[in-house]
N, C-alpha and C positions, 0 to 999 in steps of 0.2 A: 339612613333611615328615617322615615317619619311617624305621626302619631299614627297613623293605622298600622306601622309596623309592631310599635310597643300595645296595640291592642285595642285601642277608641278611635270608633268609626265617626268622625266628626260630622259626614256627610248622610251618616242613617240616623245622628243624632238630632239634626236637622228637621229630617223629611218626619220623624217620631214626633217633633214640632206642631209640627203641620198637620197631622195628625189626629191631632186629640184637639186639635180647636175646635171646631164645634163639639165635644166634649164638654170644654169649656165656656162655651162662650153660654151653651144651656143653663146656666148656674148665675144667667146675669142680672145683677139686682139695677135699678134704675140709678145708685150710686152709685155705682163705678163709673170712672173715667178712665176712655183708653183701654184696651186692647191689649192681647197676648204676648209677650217679647219684650217688653221692655227691659230697664233694669228694675224698676220696682211697682207696682197696682199701683193705682191709685182709687180711692176710694173716701169721696164725702160724704160725714155726717147727715143721717137723716134729717130732716126739720120734725120739731114738736115739742123738742129736749127745753126744760129750764138751765138744767144744770146737769150735761151729758157725762155721765163716766165711761173710760173705755174700760174693757175684761180682757185678758187673755189668757188662753193655754196653749199647752202644746203636751204631745204623749202619740202612742208607738201605739203598735199592735201586740209586740211582743212573741213570744214562739209559736204562739201562733201561725206564725207566716212559713213554720218550719212544714204544717201541717198541710196548708195551701200548696209548697210547692212540691213535697213528695207527691201530693194527687194531683198535681198539673190544674189546678183549679184556683185563679186569682179574680173574679170579677166580684168578692162579697170582701177581700179584705179590705178595700178601697172605705167601704161602709163603716167596717169596723172603726179605721181611720179617721173618720170625721167624726164618728158618734165619741168615741172614747176622748176626745178636744168639746164638742158641742154642748155633750152632759154635763160636763166638768164649770163650763163657762153657765151654765144655765143655773147650777145652784147658788148663784146669788141674783138671782132674778132679771140675768142678761139677757136679749134678744143676740143669738150671733149673727155678726153680719156679715164678715172676709174671712175666707181659707187659704192656706196656703200648704206646699206640701213637701216635703224631699224624698227624692227615689234614690238611691243608691242599688247598684247593680256591679257586677264583675264584667257583663258583657251584654250590652242591650238588644233585647231581642224585643221587636216589636209590638208583636204578638199577646206575650205574655202582656208587658207592660201597658198594654193601650187595655186590658183586661183591667190592670188595675186602676187607672186611672179614668175607664166609665163607673166602677166602685164607688170613690172619690166623687165624682161628679153628679152619680145618683144619690151617695147621702146629701150630699151639699144642696139639690135639690129638692129632698125630701126634707128641708130643713131652713130652706129660706135665703140660704147661707151661701154668697157668692164666693168662686176659686176664682182670686186673682191673679195668683203666680204659682212660681213651684220652680225647682230644680231635678234635674234629674242628672245624673251626677254616676258616667262607666269610668270604673279604677280597676283595669285588670289584677290580676292578684291578688285582689282586696277578698273577695268574695270566690268564692265556688261556681261551677256551673251552673246553670239556673237561680242560684240564689239571687236575692236583693232584700234591702230592707227599707224600711218608712218612718217616716215623722211629718205629724200635723202640727201646725199651730192655725190658733182658728183670734180670734178678735170680736167681742162682743160689747153691745150697749145697753146704758142702765139708767133712768132715771136716781141720781147720788138718794135721792129721798125713798126711792123703794128701794136699796139696796140691801139684801137681807144676812145676817153678815151673826145671825146667833141671839141678837138683842131681844128681838121680837118674840121668843119661845118663850111659855110661863108653864106653870105648873098646870098640871092636869089636860093638858094639849094632849091630841091621838097623833098617832103614829102611823099613818098610812103605808102601805108597801105597795111598788108598785112591778107587776113581775116582769120578769125578765125573759132573753127567748131563749135562756140555755145559759151556758160558762161564758158567754160576749170574747171579749177577750185578757181573762186573767187564768192563771193559774196552768197553761199550757206543758210547762215542764215537767210538772206534776202530771198532768194527762200525758205527754209522749211516753213518762217510764212508766208508768198504768200500760201503756200501750206494747210497749216494748217486754216487760217484764215480769208482769205479773202472770201468779203462778194459775195454771187452768186445769181441773180434773177431766174435762172430756180427752187430752191430749198431755201426752208429755213433755213437748217444748213448750215454754211459758210465749208470754205477748198475744196479744190481738193482731187480727188483721184490717187494717179501713171497710173493708167490705163486710163485714162479722155483724150479724143483725140481733142481738142480743132483744130473748122473750119480752122484757119491760118494756123496748124503746118503740113497742108497737108495730115492728114491721122496718123504722126506720135503719137504716145504715151510720155507722161510729161515722164513716165518715161525713155523711149529710147530716149529724145531728151536730157534731165537731166543727162544723164549717157557718152553720147558724151565725149571719152576721149580728152584731151588739142591736139591739134596741134602741132605735130614738126616742126621747123623750121630750123634745124643743117643742113641737105645734101644742101637742095635747097640756104642757104644761103652760104655755105663751096663752092657749086660748082659757086655761083654768084661772086664771089672773086677769083676765079679758072678763071672765065673767063674773068677777068681783068673789070670787072665791080666795076668803083670808087666810092665805099661806104664811106661816112664820117662819117657815129653814125646809131647805133640801136637802137631800145629800145624795150624790153616785156612788152605787157600792161597784166598786171595782177591786183592786187586789188589797190583800187584806180584806174583803169581803164587809157583813155588817159591824163585827167585835173594832173595826180600823177605822172605818167609812162613816156612823153614824155618829160615832160623839161629834167628829169633824165641825157638826153642825149647831151646836150645846155651845152656847155661855160655860164658865166655870162653874156654874148656880144653879146646875139642875143636871138628871141625868136623865138615862131611856129604862123602863121594865119593859120587856117583849113580852111578849105572851108567848108561850106554848104550844107547838100546832097553831098555831092560827093562819097560819098559809099555805100550802102544796109546795113541798118540795120534787122538784122538777125530776121525770126519772131517769137522766143521764146522772143527777148527781146520785142517786141511790142504785145505780151500775157502778158509779167508783168508788162509792165505798165498800162495794161489795168486789170488785173487783180488784181495787191495790189494796184493800182490808186499812183503811185511813179512820181512824177514829175521827166523831164527830166531832170535837175542837177542833181537829184539823182541817175537815172539812169548812165550818164555818169561817176559817179565820184561812180561809185559799180562796172559795169560792164565794158566789152570793147567795148560791142554794134559793132560785129565785126569784130573789128582790131585788129587782136590778136600777131602782131607783126610789127615794122616799121622800114624801112632803110632810110635812106637821102643821096640824090645822087647830084650831078652837074645837070643844066637845061639841060644840053645839053645828059646826058645820061637815061632822065625819061623814052624814051618809051622804049631803051632797057631792062629797066630794069621791067617794066611792065610785058613784052616778055618774059624774063627771065624767072619769074616767073609763067607765064601763063603754059608757057612747062613744067614746075615741077607739073602743077595740081594745085595750089595755089592762086585764085584770088590774083590781086593785082592794086590798083586805087589810080592816085594820090591825096592826101587831103588837101593838105596845102602848106606852104613856108617857108623858114627861112627869117625873120625880122631884122633889129638893133634891141636889145634890152635890154629885164635884167634877162634872161632862163624865160618867161613866155608864156604862151599859149593862144588864143584868139579863140574864136570862137564855142567853145563847146554851144549848144542849153540852155538855161534856165540859164546861167551864163550872167551878162552884164560885 
């Protein structure tokens, strides 16, 4: 017996690494030392920092991968992977520097996994983040045919004096919500349950097909809508800080929605009062709520509901902040205000 008899094709693995070399190289930054294939990725710190602090983050894509695998569409989940990591690192004011990925599968499918890596490279290029390494693990018997899993790891940098930690937030600050592109990468276990089990009035069997185009989605299919990749907020946020917009805090709205993530950028001396109906809820969320008979509180505690990222600014910079992000082609809305409190959030529909 040999390793290939056990289901691991070492030759195919080496060929796959060769195949993705150009994708990885397209993300290179001047600080990258060496190339792909070493035991570790080398990256020297950028110049110009007085007291640099490294910021790290890791995340995955969750069961959105099941949707991509069922539809055999793999070129966008890599963007999701990068976005979930870099958007997190960004919240304390850090510029993402470099990224690594872990890709595990039962049997190496070069075309499938090359599409995944191309998405990762796309996300890295869009955020100025170098893809300096990764691991492709072939594990027969651990994953079913066509299945794979992803994890991402990002390191960023911020000047110590410029770290956002909640202490800069003041009573009266304005909460600016930046629009999401859709569901992003959270809540897909509920999405898939609705797709599989939701009752329908137009036919006796429950569930929806990926090709279905509900009227509320304006002609878009559920497949296209549900695989829309996560919005990358890095460059608009970094441009805002370089333009001297005074950002006091930021939050990435991921799993748990606004109720769980927005308080994370506050101290225990402040709360946030959201303004009801202050931003448009995207049609996909209205469709999910109706199709699955999901209560408003459950929707807001599961999904981003159209707000993928939040910045908190002084009241006198409200209009300038909104104008900046609109110019960056991201819709922005004043959705609430910072008040004295205990780190809580009020104004979520369906909650007392």
